[in-house]
C-alpha angles and dihedrals in degrees: 000000000000089000091056092049091051091052091049090049091051091049091051091049092050092048089054090052092048090048091052092049091049093049092048091050092050091049090048093051092044089051092054092046093050093048103081098168120110141185118215120202096225130190099161091248129126097268100044092044090052088050090049091056089046090053092048088058095045103041138048095222126028129188123189124211124195125189124221107206094160093266114184095246113059087187088082090067092040090051092050091048093050094049094047091049093048092050093044093241122152106247133198128187115202124198111239097163091137089070089062090056094048101042117039110196143150092272093061105027128066091201095058115084120228106241141144120256120267131211093006096315122132123256117269088247093068112115111206113239095355100133092040091055095039093052093044093054090042086056092053090050091046093054092047089050094044094245122141099186126078121185125199131175099223119134139186101207114075095003125134097251096272106164093213091060093064122112092231090057093049092050091047093050091047090059092044093052092049091052096041095052100026089233133124104244124171116200111207122202107185092175100043098110102027130084129229094271090055090046089057088048090054090051090050091052088055088051089243105107095111092042092054093042093053105033108036129087119222099143118113087215093059101250116144121226118009089003129204093321091222111073121086092253093054092046092052092046093048094047089052093048094047091048093050095045090051090049091048092049092051091046092052091051092059 
């Protein structure tokens, strides 16, 4: 008889624990659902601008943050500022000049040639630690602003092999930020599993294809719109656009 009572007592204790876990999980999810404020890591390029439009559809309040790491082409920051102003989005520019000192690369140095990686090496445009630092400081801004959602335009499909664009890195950093600041962040990556053609398709579904094509800056040589047509970034962007427009034309003929 005592044995049965002990078992019943254990079962009741476990049920109480499970109930507490369930309630906490519900409260956590409700908190995320109720918090409709988001921070977008915003460079003024095709990907981040597409993510900005995605965020404007998904959240009630959107804040854009751009990082000044002394990149060669100041037009990147000017472009981001102009777009944010035109869309009526609160915009912050944070000084990340230290990154320029630590990580010499083709985006910050005139004497480093823009070229793709060879024999497994990364392209000369890779900036060591950039996304890690950008997302970390975006997290600090998000907490100060009371936002729990951070959006970044990284992707793991037709990327250039950058390790800090991988899904596993984003998930790892998400956990780290939550623990470091004791805050429930969610990092969103709307483009993670789609290629450039599908990114153009997403922009078109938002009714913003022409806007993004004409007003964003992806070019490594600092030319807005279709760019120089020669650098790796322009080639990737153009291949994606051509592929999507061909797909759209064939689809409309059916």
